[in-house]
C-alpha positions, -999 to +999 in steps of 0.1 A: +277+913-810+251+888-803+276+862-790+293+889-769+258+896-754+250+860-748+282+856-730+276+885-708+242+874-700+256+837-692+283+852-671+257+873-651+235+843-645+264+824-631+276+852-609+240+856-596+237+820-589+270+819-572+259+849-550+228+833-540+245+801-527+272+821-510+248+841-490+239+828-455+206+805-455+173+820-440+164+793-416+125+797-418+101+824-431+094+834-396+115+834-364+096+808-344+070+792-366+076+762-389+055+744-417+059+714-439+039+704-470+050+668-480+044+641-504+047+607-486+055+571-496+039+545-471+048+509-466+022+489-446+036+463-423+013+433-424-021+447-420-036+416-437-058+437-459-037+457-483-001+455-479+015+472-509+034+501-506+022+533-524+029+572-528-007+582-527-003+604-498+005+638-483+014+655-450+006+689-436+022+701-404+028+732-387+038+745-353+057+771-330+090+769-312+081+773-275+120+772-267+150+775-289+147+737-298+113+725-288+082+730-309+046+720-305+019+721-334-006+701-351-008+678-383-030+661-408-020+634-431-038+610-455-027+578-475-041+551-495-027+515-500-040+489-526-037+454-532-052+430-559-067+396-548-074+371-573-108+351-578-119+333-546-153+322-529-162+346-499-189+340-473-219+366-475-243+365-447-252+333-429-256+311-459-246+329-491-214+329-508-196+351-535-170+342-561-149+371-575-118+390-575-112+421-554-093+453-553-086+461-516-079+497-505-069+509-469-074+548-466-058+564-435-064+599-422-046+605-388-045+642-373-037+657-340-006+670-322+028+673-333+061+678-314+096+684-325+132+687-312+153+704-335+191+712-337+210+739-355+181+763-359+191+792-381+214+771-402+213+756-436+209+721-423+184+715-393+178+680-382+153+669-356+134+641-341+094+644-334+065+625-324+029+627-337-001+619-314-038+620-322-068+601-339-069+582-370-099+574-391-094+544-416-116+528-442-114+493-454-126+489-490-131+459-512-142+466-549-154+438-569-170+440-604-191+471-602-198+467-564-180+475-533-184+473-496-165+492-468-159+494-432-151+526-413-132+525-380-113+549-356-084+545-334-055+560-314-023+572-336+012+576-326+041+581-351+079+589-342+097+607-369+133+616-377+143+641-405+159+672-415+153+707-432+177+720-457+176+757-467+199+762-498+188+795-508+193+826-491+155+835-485+124+815-490+113+779-484+136+749-482+134+713-485+120+686-459+131+650-458+117+626-430+114+589-422+085+577-399+069+548-383+032+549-374+008+527-354-030+531-354-051+510-333-080+507-356-097+473-360-122+461-385-135+429-402-146+425-440-156+392-455-128+370-440-103+395-435-095+409-401-074+440-393-063+445-357-040+476-356-022+494-385+016+495-387+034+516-413+068+526-423+072+558-446+093+586-463+084+622-467+096+646-490+084+682-492+087+720-488+098+736-454+087+771-444 
């Protein structure tokens, strides 16, 4: 009896899953609005301070489709990249010096306007291209022993992006995938290191609403 009951429950579960995937996808939770919450992996391109890729970042974006394909909205993202530097002698002030190893961190926080042009809205697979424009706050930080020094900087930010949303279920959120390039005009000097612009490549994976 228990075996028959188990078989019946299993058959019901399989049938329910099959029904869900057979139903037409709901493209988004509102007709003209969209939103993404993403984890992101960032690859710095020779910023000469912290060039190691990392997954310490997120992206938040939302907007409204003004036409059937074009959307305008806003975004906020953040990311931290880190790199270790072995012991070396660094100048301090006009006549001093410091011999130490260092842990460098570049923290980037861009925000501003987001634009998007999407195809196949209402379908289960929705590719798009987009551009983000705004301002970027960035901090350069060097940690050594129990001490740290940092430099705050602001700059212009632009980031073209290509991606797609997938909605495999009948109702509810979908999945978001994107690749991007970003440039921030931030400049800053710390010890003997000089940053003149921040270039990055990155990937985003998240939830689409």
